[in-house]
PDB file of N, CA, C and O in Angstrom, chain B, residues numbered from 101:
ATOM      1  N   MET B 101      66.402 145.948 -55.525  1.00  0.00           N
ATOM      2  CA  MET B 101      65.461 145.194 -54.710  1.00  0.00           C
ATOM      3  C   MET B 101      64.437 144.539 -55.642  1.00  0.00           C
ATOM      4  O   MET B 101      63.898 145.185 -56.541  1.00  0.00           O
ATOM      5  N   GLU B 102      64.183 143.270 -55.419  1.00  0.00           N
ATOM      6  CA  GLU B 102      63.266 142.525 -56.261  1.00  0.00           C
ATOM      7  C   GLU B 102      61.808 142.918 -55.993  1.00  0.00           C
ATOM      8  O   GLU B 102      61.440 143.335 -54.895  1.00  0.00           O
ATOM      9  N   LEU B 103      61.005 142.767 -57.034  1.00  0.00           N
ATOM     10  CA  LEU B 103      59.571 142.978 -56.918  1.00  0.00           C
ATOM     11  C   LEU B 103      58.884 141.626 -57.013  1.00  0.00           C
ATOM     12  O   LEU B 103      59.009 140.922 -58.015  1.00  0.00           O
ATOM     13  N   VAL B 104      58.164 141.274 -55.970  1.00  0.00           N
ATOM     14  CA  VAL B 104      57.379 140.042 -55.955  1.00  0.00           C
ATOM     15  C   VAL B 104      55.933 140.442 -56.216  1.00  0.00           C
ATOM     16  O   VAL B 104      55.330 141.190 -55.447  1.00  0.00           O
ATOM     17  N   THR B 105      55.395 139.934 -57.310  1.00  0.00           N
ATOM     18  CA  THR B 105      54.013 140.227 -57.684  1.00  0.00           C
ATOM     19  C   THR B 105      53.157 139.027 -57.333  1.00  0.00           C
ATOM     20  O   THR B 105      53.526 137.884 -57.601  1.00  0.00           O
ATOM     21  N   ILE B 106      52.022 139.298 -56.737  1.00  0.00           N
ATOM     22  CA  ILE B 106      51.079 138.237 -56.415  1.00  0.00           C
ATOM     23  C   ILE B 106      49.751 138.583 -57.085  1.00  0.00           C
ATOM     24  O   ILE B 106      49.134 139.608 -56.792  1.00  0.00           O
ATOM     25  N   TYR B 107      49.330 137.702 -57.990  1.00  0.00           N
ATOM     26  CA  TYR B 107      48.029 137.844 -58.631  1.00  0.00           C
ATOM     27  C   TYR B 107      47.027 137.105 -57.765  1.00  0.00           C
ATOM     28  O   TYR B 107      47.225 135.937 -57.430  1.00  0.00           O
ATOM     29  N   SER B 108      45.943 137.794 -57.403  1.00  0.00           N
ATOM     30  CA  SER B 108      44.993 137.192 -56.480  1.00  0.00           C
ATOM     31  C   SER B 108      43.568 137.608 -56.817  1.00  0.00           C
ATOM     32  O   SER B 108      43.321 138.378 -57.745  1.00  0.00           O
ATOM     33  N   ARG B 109      42.642 137.072 -56.033  1.00  0.00           N
ATOM     34  CA  ARG B 109      41.229 137.415 -56.142  1.00  0.00           C
ATOM     35  C   ARG B 109      40.761 137.901 -54.776  1.00  0.00           C
ATOM     36  O   ARG B 109      41.330 137.540 -53.746  1.00  0.00           O
ATOM     37  N   LYS B 110      39.734 138.711 -54.784  1.00  0.00           N
ATOM     38  CA  LYS B 110      39.138 139.155 -53.522  1.00  0.00           C
ATOM     39  C   LYS B 110      38.448 137.971 -52.856  1.00  0.00           C
ATOM     40  O   LYS B 110      37.894 137.103 -53.531  1.00  0.00           O
ATOM     41  N   GLU B 111      38.488 137.944 -51.540  1.00  0.00           N
ATOM     42  CA  GLU B 111      37.876 136.882 -50.737  1.00  0.00           C
ATOM     43  C   GLU B 111      38.419 135.491 -51.080  1.00  0.00           C
ATOM     44  O   GLU B 111      37.671 134.514 -51.113  1.00  0.00           O
ATOM     45  N   CYS B 112      39.696 135.420 -51.329  1.00  0.00           N
ATOM     46  CA  CYS B 112      40.378 134.164 -51.650  1.00  0.00           C
ATOM     47  C   CYS B 112      41.282 133.817 -50.462  1.00  0.00           C
ATOM     48  O   CYS B 112      42.281 134.494 -50.221  1.00  0.00           O
ATOM     49  N   HIS B 113      40.927 132.761 -49.723  1.00  0.00           N
ATOM     50  CA  HIS B 113      41.704 132.442 -48.522  1.00  0.00           C
ATOM     51  C   HIS B 113      43.132 132.018 -48.846  1.00  0.00           C
ATOM     52  O   HIS B 113      44.046 132.329 -48.082  1.00  0.00           O
ATOM     53  N   LEU B 114      43.353 131.313 -49.962  1.00  0.00           N
ATOM     54  CA  LEU B 114      44.719 130.947 -50.337  1.00  0.00           C
ATOM     55  C   LEU B 114      45.538 132.187 -50.677  1.00  0.00           C
ATOM     56  O   LEU B 114      46.732 132.254 -50.384  1.00  0.00           O
ATOM     57  N   CYS B 115      44.891 133.160 -51.293  1.00  0.00           N
ATOM     58  CA  CYS B 115      45.570 134.419 -51.632  1.00  0.00           C
ATOM     59  C   CYS B 115      45.990 135.161 -50.364  1.00  0.00           C
ATOM     60  O   CYS B 115      47.105 135.675 -50.272  1.00  0.00           O
ATOM     61  N   GLU B 116      45.090 135.210 -49.400  1.00  0.00           N
ATOM     62  CA  GLU B 116      45.399 135.880 -48.131  1.00  0.00           C
ATOM     63  C   GLU B 116      46.549 135.179 -47.417  1.00  0.00           C
ATOM     64  O   GLU B 116      47.442 135.836 -46.882  1.00  0.00           O
ATOM     65  N   GLU B 117      46.530 133.840 -47.409  1.00  0.00           N
ATOM     66  CA  GLU B 117      47.612 133.082 -46.768  1.00  0.00           C
ATOM     67  C   GLU B 117      48.941 133.341 -47.466  1.00  0.00           C
ATOM     68  O   GLU B 117      49.961 133.551 -46.808  1.00  0.00           O
ATOM     69  N   ALA B 118      48.934 133.326 -48.792  1.00  0.00           N
ATOM     70  CA  ALA B 118      50.166 133.554 -49.554  1.00  0.00           C
ATOM     71  C   ALA B 118      50.714 134.950 -49.287  1.00  0.00           C
ATOM     72  O   ALA B 118      51.919 135.119 -49.103  1.00  0.00           O
ATOM     73  N   LEU B 119      49.845 135.943 -49.265  1.00  0.00           N
ATOM     74  CA  LEU B 119      50.273 137.315 -48.996  1.00  0.00           C
ATOM     75  C   LEU B 119      50.844 137.440 -47.587  1.00  0.00           C
ATOM     76  O   LEU B 119      51.837 138.140 -47.387  1.00  0.00           O
ATOM     77  N   ASN B 120      50.243 136.784 -46.623  1.00  0.00           N
ATOM     78  CA  ASN B 120      50.762 136.803 -45.251  1.00  0.00           C
ATOM     79  C   ASN B 120      52.158 136.209 -45.179  1.00  0.00           C
ATOM     80  O   ASN B 120      53.028 136.756 -44.501  1.00  0.00           O
ATOM     81  N   VAL B 121      52.386 135.098 -45.869  1.00  0.00           N
ATOM     82  CA  VAL B 121      53.723 134.478 -45.887  1.00  0.00           C
ATOM     83  C   VAL B 121      54.727 135.443 -46.495  1.00  0.00           C
ATOM     84  O   VAL B 121      55.817 135.630 -45.953  1.00  0.00           O
ATOM     85  N   LEU B 122      54.366 136.057 -47.619  1.00  0.00           N
ATOM     86  CA  LEU B 122      55.277 137.004 -48.271  1.00  0.00           C
ATOM     87  C   LEU B 122      55.578 138.202 -47.381  1.00  0.00           C
ATOM     88  O   LEU B 122      56.721 138.655 -47.313  1.00  0.00           O
ATOM     89  N   GLN B 123      54.565 138.712 -46.702  1.00  0.00           N
ATOM     90  CA  GLN B 123      54.783 139.861 -45.828  1.00  0.00           C
ATOM     91  C   GLN B 123      55.715 139.513 -44.670  1.00  0.00           C
ATOM     92  O   GLN B 123      56.510 140.351 -44.244  1.00  0.00           O
ATOM     93  N   LYS B 124      55.626 138.286 -44.156  1.00  0.00           N
ATOM     94  CA  LYS B 124      56.528 137.863 -43.078  1.00  0.00           C
ATOM     95  C   LYS B 124      57.966 137.737 -43.569  1.00  0.00           C
ATOM     96  O   LYS B 124      58.903 137.966 -42.806  1.00  0.00           O
ATOM     97  N   LEU B 125      58.147 137.373 -44.840  1.00  0.00           N
ATOM     98  CA  LEU B 125      59.489 137.193 -45.402  1.00  0.00           C
ATOM     99  C   LEU B 125      60.089 138.489 -45.941  1.00  0.00           C
ATOM    100  O   LEU B 125      61.302 138.588 -46.126  1.00  0.00           O
ATOM    101  N   LYS B 126      59.253 139.460 -46.185  1.00  0.00           N
ATOM    102  CA  LYS B 126      59.670 140.706 -46.846  1.00  0.00           C
ATOM    103  C   LYS B 126      60.832 141.404 -46.150  1.00  0.00           C
ATOM    104  O   LYS B 126      61.830 141.722 -46.797  1.00  0.00           O
ATOM    105  N   ASP B 127      60.726 141.647 -44.863  1.00  0.00           N
ATOM    106  CA  ASP B 127      61.783 142.370 -44.145  1.00  0.00           C
ATOM    107  C   ASP B 127      63.064 141.558 -44.060  1.00  0.00           C
ATOM    108  O   ASP B 127      64.163 142.093 -44.209  1.00  0.00           O
ATOM    109  N   GLU B 128      62.912 140.255 -43.819  1.00  0.00           N
ATOM    110  CA  GLU B 128      64.081 139.385 -43.702  1.00  0.00           C
ATOM    111  C   GLU B 128      64.856 139.299 -45.017  1.00  0.00           C
ATOM    112  O   GLU B 128      66.087 139.329 -45.020  1.00  0.00           O
ATOM    113  N   LEU B 129      64.136 139.191 -46.127  1.00  0.00           N
ATOM    114  CA  LEU B 129      64.784 138.952 -47.416  1.00  0.00           C
ATOM    115  C   LEU B 129      64.930 140.194 -48.289  1.00  0.00           C
ATOM    116  O   LEU B 129      65.660 140.172 -49.279  1.00  0.00           O
ATOM    117  N   GLY B 130      64.242 141.272 -47.930  1.00  0.00           N
ATOM    118  CA  GLY B 130      64.395 142.529 -48.647  1.00  0.00           C
ATOM    119  C   GLY B 130      63.854 142.537 -50.059  1.00  0.00           C
ATOM    120  O   GLY B 130      64.629 142.548 -51.015  1.00  0.00           O
ATOM    121  N   PHE B 131      62.549 142.531 -50.211  1.00  0.00           N
ATOM    122  CA  PHE B 131      61.913 142.644 -51.520  1.00  0.00           C
ATOM    123  C   PHE B 131      60.632 143.453 -51.368  1.00  0.00           C
ATOM    124  O   PHE B 131      60.132 143.648 -50.261  1.00  0.00           O
ATOM    125  N   GLU B 132      60.114 143.918 -52.493  1.00  0.00           N
ATOM    126  CA  GLU B 132      58.862 144.668 -52.514  1.00  0.00           C
ATOM    127  C   GLU B 132      57.739 143.727 -52.932  1.00  0.00           C
ATOM    128  O   GLU B 132      57.979 142.735 -53.621  1.00  0.00           O
ATOM    129  N   ILE B 133      56.508 144.040 -52.513  1.00  0.00           N
ATOM    130  CA  ILE B 133      55.346 143.226 -52.880  1.00  0.00           C
ATOM    131  C   ILE B 133      54.346 144.096 -53.622  1.00  0.00           C
ATOM    132  O   ILE B 133      54.048 145.219 -53.214  1.00  0.00           O
ATOM    133  N   SER B 134      53.831 143.550 -54.729  1.00  0.00           N
ATOM    134  CA  SER B 134      52.754 144.188 -55.468  1.00  0.00           C
ATOM    135  C   SER B 134      51.631 143.167 -55.598  1.00  0.00           C
ATOM    136  O   SER B 134      51.831 142.077 -56.133  1.00  0.00           O
ATOM    137  N   GLU B 135      50.442 143.529 -55.102  1.00  0.00           N
ATOM    138  CA  GLU B 135      49.296 142.635 -55.211  1.00  0.00           C
ATOM    139  C   GLU B 135      48.385 143.144 -56.318  1.00  0.00           C
ATOM    140  O   GLU B 135      47.992 144.310 -56.323  1.00  0.00           O
ATOM    141  N   ILE B 136      48.051 142.262 -57.255  1.00  0.00           N
ATOM    142  CA  ILE B 136      47.184 142.615 -58.365  1.00  0.00           C
ATOM    143  C   ILE B 136      45.972 141.691 -58.339  1.00  0.00           C
ATOM    144  O   ILE B 136      46.105 140.468 -58.384  1.00  0.00           O
ATOM    145  N   PHE B 137      44.793 142.294 -58.265  1.00  0.00           N
ATOM    146  CA  PHE B 137      43.563 141.508 -58.273  1.00  0.00           C
ATOM    147  C   PHE B 137      43.141 141.256 -59.714  1.00  0.00           C
ATOM    148  O   PHE B 137      43.083 142.183 -60.523  1.00  0.00           O
ATOM    149  N   ILE B 138      42.847 140.002 -60.030  1.00  0.00           N
ATOM    150  CA  ILE B 138      42.468 139.651 -61.394  1.00  0.00           C
ATOM    151  C   ILE B 138      40.963 139.765 -61.623  1.00  0.00           C
ATOM    152  O   ILE B 138      40.501 139.685 -62.762  1.00  0.00           O
ATOM    153  N   ASP B 139      40.201 139.951 -60.553  1.00  0.00           N
ATOM    154  CA  ASP B 139      38.748 140.031 -60.658  1.00  0.00           C
ATOM    155  C   ASP B 139      38.325 141.103 -61.664  1.00  0.00           C
ATOM    156  O   ASP B 139      38.736 142.259 -61.564  1.00  0.00           O
ATOM    157  N   GLY B 140      37.502 140.704 -62.628  1.00  0.00           N
ATOM    158  CA  GLY B 140      36.984 141.664 -63.592  1.00  0.00           C
ATOM    159  C   GLY B 140      37.899 141.968 -64.761  1.00  0.00           C
ATOM    160  O   GLY B 140      37.491 142.669 -65.687  1.00  0.00           O
ATOM    161  N   ASP B 141      39.138 141.458 -64.747  1.00  0.00           N
ATOM    162  CA  ASP B 141      40.073 141.654 -65.854  1.00  0.00           C
ATOM    163  C   ASP B 141      40.074 140.371 -66.674  1.00  0.00           C
ATOM    164  O   ASP B 141      40.696 139.381 -66.288  1.00  0.00           O
ATOM    165  N   LYS B 142      39.379 140.390 -67.801  1.00  0.00           N
ATOM    166  CA  LYS B 142      39.199 139.166 -68.590  1.00  0.00           C
ATOM    167  C   LYS B 142      40.519 138.531 -68.998  1.00  0.00           C
ATOM    168  O   LYS B 142      40.651 137.308 -68.986  1.00  0.00           O
ATOM    169  N   GLU B 143      41.494 139.354 -69.360  1.00  0.00           N
ATOM    170  CA  GLU B 143      42.795 138.833 -69.795  1.00  0.00           C
ATOM    171  C   GLU B 143      43.512 138.122 -68.637  1.00  0.00           C
ATOM    172  O   GLU B 143      44.020 137.014 -68.807  1.00  0.00           O
ATOM    173  N   LEU B 144      43.550 138.763 -67.461  1.00  0.00           N
ATOM    174  CA  LEU B 144      44.205 138.157 -66.308  1.00  0.00           C
ATOM    175  C   LEU B 144      43.433 136.944 -65.799  1.00  0.00           C
ATOM    176  O   LEU B 144      44.036 135.959 -65.374  1.00  0.00           O
ATOM    177  N   GLU B 145      42.097 137.012 -65.839  1.00  0.00           N
ATOM    178  CA  GLU B 145      41.299 135.858 -65.418  1.00  0.00           C
ATOM    179  C   GLU B 145      41.553 134.666 -66.331  1.00  0.00           C
ATOM    180  O   GLU B 145      41.622 133.528 -65.867  1.00  0.00           O
ATOM    181  N   LYS B 146      41.690 134.926 -67.630  1.00  0.00           N
ATOM    182  CA  LYS B 146      41.979 133.848 -68.581  1.00  0.00           C
ATOM    183  C   LYS B 146      43.384 133.275 -68.343  1.00  0.00           C
ATOM    184  O   LYS B 146      43.592 132.063 -68.411  1.00  0.00           O
ATOM    185  N   LYS B 147      44.333 134.161 -68.065  1.00  0.00           N
ATOM    186  CA  LYS B 147      45.725 133.743 -67.886  1.00  0.00           C
ATOM    187  C   LYS B 147      45.939 132.981 -66.583  1.00  0.00           C
ATOM    188  O   LYS B 147      46.631 131.963 -66.569  1.00  0.00           O
ATOM    189  N   TYR B 148      45.344 133.469 -65.475  1.00  0.00           N
ATOM    190  CA  TYR B 148      45.617 132.892 -64.163  1.00  0.00           C
ATOM    191  C   TYR B 148      44.451 132.106 -63.569  1.00  0.00           C
ATOM    192  O   TYR B 148      44.661 131.209 -62.753  1.00  0.00           O
ATOM    193  N   GLY B 149      43.229 132.434 -63.969  1.00  0.00           N
ATOM    194  CA  GLY B 149      42.031 131.704 -63.592  1.00  0.00           C
ATOM    195  C   GLY B 149      42.035 131.092 -62.206  1.00  0.00           C
ATOM    196  O   GLY B 149      42.067 131.797 -61.198  1.00  0.00           O
ATOM    197  N   GLU B 150      42.002 129.773 -62.173  1.00  0.00           N
ATOM    198  CA  GLU B 150      41.900 129.045 -60.906  1.00  0.00           C
ATOM    199  C   GLU B 150      43.257 128.781 -60.250  1.00  0.00           C
ATOM    200  O   GLU B 150      43.321 128.075 -59.243  1.00  0.00           O
ATOM    201  N   GLN B 151      44.328 129.327 -60.793  1.00  0.00           N
ATOM    202  CA  GLN B 151      45.657 129.086 -60.228  1.00  0.00           C
ATOM    203  C   GLN B 151      46.026 130.075 -59.134  1.00  0.00           C
ATOM    204  O   GLN B 151      47.053 129.908 -58.476  1.00  0.00           O
ATOM    205  N   VAL B 152      45.215 131.096 -58.927  1.00  0.00           N
ATOM    206  CA  VAL B 152      45.569 132.115 -57.941  1.00  0.00           C
ATOM    207  C   VAL B 152      45.645 131.523 -56.541  1.00  0.00           C
ATOM    208  O   VAL B 152      44.912 130.590 -56.215  1.00  0.00           O
ATOM    209  N   PRO B 153      46.514 132.055 -55.731  1.00  0.00           N
ATOM    210  CA  PRO B 153      47.446 133.123 -56.037  1.00  0.00           C
ATOM    211  C   PRO B 153      48.612 132.635 -56.898  1.00  0.00           C
ATOM    212  O   PRO B 153      49.090 131.509 -56.760  1.00  0.00           O
ATOM    213  N   VAL B 154      49.043 133.510 -57.775  1.00  0.00           N
ATOM    214  CA  VAL B 154      50.208 133.246 -58.620  1.00  0.00           C
ATOM    215  C   VAL B 154      51.267 134.249 -58.210  1.00  0.00           C
ATOM    216  O   VAL B 154      50.993 135.446 -58.127  1.00  0.00           O
ATOM    217  N   THR B 155      52.483 133.766 -57.952  1.00  0.00           N
ATOM    218  CA  THR B 155      53.564 134.669 -57.551  1.00  0.00           C
ATOM    219  C   THR B 155      54.651 134.708 -58.619  1.00  0.00           C
ATOM    220  O   THR B 155      54.994 133.694 -59.226  1.00  0.00           O
ATOM    221  N   LEU B 156      55.178 135.910 -58.826  1.00  0.00           N
ATOM    222  CA  LEU B 156      56.267 136.135 -59.758  1.00  0.00           C
ATOM    223  C   LEU B 156      57.368 136.892 -59.029  1.00  0.00           C
ATOM    224  O   LEU B 156      57.094 137.719 -58.159  1.00  0.00           O
ATOM    225  N   ILE B 157      58.602 136.606 -59.386  1.00  0.00           N
ATOM    226  CA  ILE B 157      59.753 137.334 -58.857  1.00  0.00           C
ATOM    227  C   ILE B 157      60.349 138.112 -60.014  1.00  0.00           C
ATOM    228  O   ILE B 157      60.873 137.525 -60.961  1.00  0.00           O
ATOM    229  N   ASP B 158      60.271 139.435 -59.940  1.00  0.00           N
ATOM    230  CA  ASP B 158      60.719 140.308 -61.036  1.00  0.00           C
ATOM    231  C   ASP B 158      60.143 139.861 -62.376  1.00  0.00           C
ATOM    232  O   ASP B 158      60.850 139.821 -63.383  1.00  0.00           O
ATOM    233  N   GLY B 159      58.857 139.526 -62.379  1.00  0.00           N
ATOM    234  CA  GLY B 159      58.167 139.166 -63.612  1.00  0.00           C
ATOM    235  C   GLY B 159      58.339 137.729 -64.060  1.00  0.00           C
ATOM    236  O   GLY B 159      57.762 137.322 -65.068  1.00  0.00           O
ATOM    237  N   VAL B 160      59.131 136.947 -63.320  1.00  0.00           N
ATOM    238  CA  VAL B 160      59.364 135.545 -63.668  1.00  0.00           C
ATOM    239  C   VAL B 160      58.491 134.674 -62.774  1.00  0.00           C
ATOM    240  O   VAL B 160      58.520 134.799 -61.550  1.00  0.00           O
ATOM    241  N   HIS B 161      57.718 133.792 -63.394  1.00  0.00           N
ATOM    242  CA  HIS B 161      56.807 132.929 -62.640  1.00  0.00           C
ATOM    243  C   HIS B 161      57.563 132.145 -61.569  1.00  0.00           C
ATOM    244  O   HIS B 161      58.579 131.505 -61.842  1.00  0.00           O
ATOM    245  N   HIS B 162      57.047 132.211 -60.357  1.00  0.00           N
ATOM    246  CA  HIS B 162      57.631 131.440 -59.255  1.00  0.00           C
ATOM    247  C   HIS B 162      56.746 130.250 -58.913  1.00  0.00           C
ATOM    248  O   HIS B 162      57.206 129.109 -58.954  1.00  0.00           O
ATOM    249  N   ASP B 163      55.489 130.495 -58.578  1.00  0.00           N
ATOM    250  CA  ASP B 163      54.630 129.402 -58.123  1.00  0.00           C
ATOM    251  C   ASP B 163      53.170 129.838 -58.167  1.00  0.00           C
ATOM    252  O   ASP B 163      52.854 130.991 -58.457  1.00  0.00           O
ATOM    253  N   TYR B 164      52.299 128.891 -57.874  1.00  0.00           N
ATOM    254  CA  TYR B 164      50.881 129.193 -57.768  1.00  0.00           C
ATOM    255  C   TYR B 164      50.282 128.419 -56.604  1.00  0.00           C
ATOM    256  O   TYR B 164      50.873 127.458 -56.109  1.00  0.00           O
ATOM    257  N   TRP B 165      49.102 128.849 -56.174  1.00  0.00           N
ATOM    258  CA  TRP B 165      48.316 128.332 -55.065  1.00  0.00           C
ATOM    259  C   TRP B 165      48.876 128.638 -53.689  1.00  0.00           C
ATOM    260  O   TRP B 165      48.173 129.254 -52.888  1.00  0.00           O
ATOM    261  N   ARG B 166      50.082 128.251 -53.372  1.00  0.00           N
ATOM    262  CA  ARG B 166      50.636 128.506 -52.041  1.00  0.00           C
ATOM    263  C   ARG B 166      52.063 129.035 -52.157  1.00  0.00           C
ATOM    264  O   ARG B 166      52.742 128.827 -53.162  1.00  0.00           O
ATOM    265  N   VAL B 167      52.498 129.721 -51.105  1.00  0.00           N
ATOM    266  CA  VAL B 167      53.886 130.166 -51.039  1.00  0.00           C
ATOM    267  C   VAL B 167      54.553 129.360 -49.937  1.00  0.00           C
ATOM    268  O   VAL B 167      54.259 129.530 -48.754  1.00  0.00           O
ATOM    269  N   ASP B 168      55.449 128.489 -50.345  1.00  0.00           N
ATOM    270  CA  ASP B 168      56.242 127.709 -49.397  1.00  0.00           C
ATOM    271  C   ASP B 168      57.481 128.541 -49.060  1.00  0.00           C
ATOM    272  O   ASP B 168      58.275 128.842 -49.952  1.00  0.00           O
ATOM    273  N   PRO B 169      57.662 128.918 -47.795  1.00  0.00           N
ATOM    274  CA  PRO B 169      58.775 129.808 -47.439  1.00  0.00           C
ATOM    275  C   PRO B 169      60.149 129.274 -47.857  1.00  0.00           C
ATOM    276  O   PRO B 169      60.980 130.043 -48.340  1.00  0.00           O
ATOM    277  N   VAL B 170      60.397 128.000 -47.686  1.00  0.00           N
ATOM    278  CA  VAL B 170      61.705 127.436 -48.039  1.00  0.00           C
ATOM    279  C   VAL B 170      61.919 127.501 -49.545  1.00  0.00           C
ATOM    280  O   VAL B 170      62.980 127.913 -50.013  1.00  0.00           O
ATOM    281  N   ARG B 171      60.918 127.097 -50.287  1.00  0.00           N
ATOM    282  CA  ARG B 171      61.013 127.128 -51.762  1.00  0.00           C
ATOM    283  C   ARG B 171      61.152 128.566 -52.260  1.00  0.00           C
ATOM    284  O   ARG B 171      61.925 128.835 -53.179  1.00  0.00           O
ATOM    285  N   PHE B 172      60.398 129.496 -51.648  1.00  0.00           N
ATOM    286  CA  PHE B 172      60.474 130.891 -52.059  1.00  0.00           C
ATOM    287  C   PHE B 172      61.873 131.454 -51.815  1.00  0.00           C
ATOM    288  O   PHE B 172      62.446 132.103 -52.691  1.00  0.00           O
ATOM    289  N   LYS B 173      62.421 131.205 -50.622  1.00  0.00           N
ATOM    290  CA  LYS B 173      63.772 131.693 -50.309  1.00  0.00           C
ATOM    291  C   LYS B 173      64.787 131.164 -51.307  1.00  0.00           C
ATOM    292  O   LYS B 173      65.647 131.907 -51.779  1.00  0.00           O
ATOM    293  N   SER B 174      64.688 129.878 -51.629  1.00  0.00           N
ATOM    294  CA  SER B 174      65.604 129.256 -52.583  1.00  0.00           C
ATOM    295  C   SER B 174      65.477 129.908 -53.963  1.00  0.00           C
ATOM    296  O   SER B 174      66.484 130.208 -54.606  1.00  0.00           O
ATOM    297  N   SER B 175      64.256 130.123 -54.410  1.00  0.00           N
ATOM    298  CA  SER B 175      64.035 130.755 -55.714  1.00  0.00           C
ATOM    299  C   SER B 175      64.561 132.182 -55.735  1.00  0.00           C
ATOM    300  O   SER B 175      65.155 132.608 -56.726  1.00  0.00           O
ATOM    301  N   LEU B 176      64.352 132.919 -54.660  1.00  0.00           N
ATOM    302  CA  LEU B 176      64.834 134.292 -54.589  1.00  0.00           C
ATOM    303  C   LEU B 176      66.363 134.330 -54.614  1.00  0.00           C
ATOM    304  O   LEU B 176      66.953 135.174 -55.288  1.00  0.00           O
ATOM    305  N   GLU B 177      67.000 133.421 -53.885  1.00  0.00           N
ATOM    306  CA  GLU B 177      68.469 133.348 -53.897  1.00  0.00           C
ATOM    307  C   GLU B 177      68.988 133.023 -55.291  1.00  0.00           C
ATOM    308  O   GLU B 177      69.949 133.639 -55.752  1.00  0.00           O
ATOM    309  N   LYS B 178      68.370 132.074 -55.960  1.00  0.00           N
ATOM    310  CA  LYS B 178      68.781 131.720 -57.330  1.00  0.00           C
ATOM    311  C   LYS B 178      68.585 132.901 -58.264  1.00  0.00           C
ATOM    312  O   LYS B 178      69.433 133.174 -59.114  1.00  0.00           O
ATOM    313  N   HIS B 179      67.477 133.598 -58.110  1.00  0.00           N
ATOM    314  CA  HIS B 179      67.208 134.778 -58.927  1.00  0.00           C
ATOM    315  C   HIS B 179      68.301 135.828 -58.733  1.00  0.00           C
ATOM    316  O   HIS B 179      68.765 136.434 -59.698  1.00  0.00           O
ATOM    317  N   ARG B 180      68.705 136.037 -57.493  1.00  0.00           N
ATOM    318  CA  ARG B 180      69.742 137.039 -57.206  1.00  0.00           C
ATOM    319  C   ARG B 180      71.087 136.637 -57.785  1.00  0.00           C
ATOM    320  O   ARG B 180      71.860 137.498 -58.205  1.00  0.00           O
ATOM    321  N   LEU B 181      71.376 135.353 -57.813  1.00  0.00           N
ATOM    322  CA  LEU B 181      72.641 134.895 -58.383  1.00  0.00           C
ATOM    323  C   LEU B 181      72.718 135.134 -59.891  1.00  0.00           C
ATOM    324  O   LEU B 181      73.805 135.313 -60.440  1.00  0.00           O
ATOM    325  N   HIS B 182      71.575 135.137 -60.549  1.00  0.00           N
ATOM    326  CA  HIS B 182      71.543 135.290 -61.994  1.00  0.00           C
ATOM    327  C   HIS B 182      71.302 136.726 -62.434  1.00  0.00           C
ATOM    328  O   HIS B 182      71.068 136.983 -63.615  1.00  0.00           O
ATOM    329  N   GLN B 183      71.357 137.648 -61.504  1.00  0.00           N
ATOM    330  CA  GLN B 183      71.172 139.073 -61.833  1.00  0.00           C
ATOM    331  C   GLN B 183      72.427 139.656 -62.400  1.00  0.00           C
ATOM    332  O   GLN B 183      72.462 140.840 -62.734  1.00  0.00           O
TER     333      GLN B 183
END
């Protein structure tokens, strides 16, 4: 089962929207979600800064700012084909 990581910030409306989209897709597509807050982590803030939310599929960068369900499904399918 794939792990989808979402790097986010507290009180970030785009982060909340992205997490909601992922949670709706989780049962249908069968993956786990890990949310990591970058607030206060200088290394993560430098790496992801204003791009949050940033989503990764099994550690591979997928997208930033928003999660488009169609694009996410396509990326997840491609990821599974290359496993």
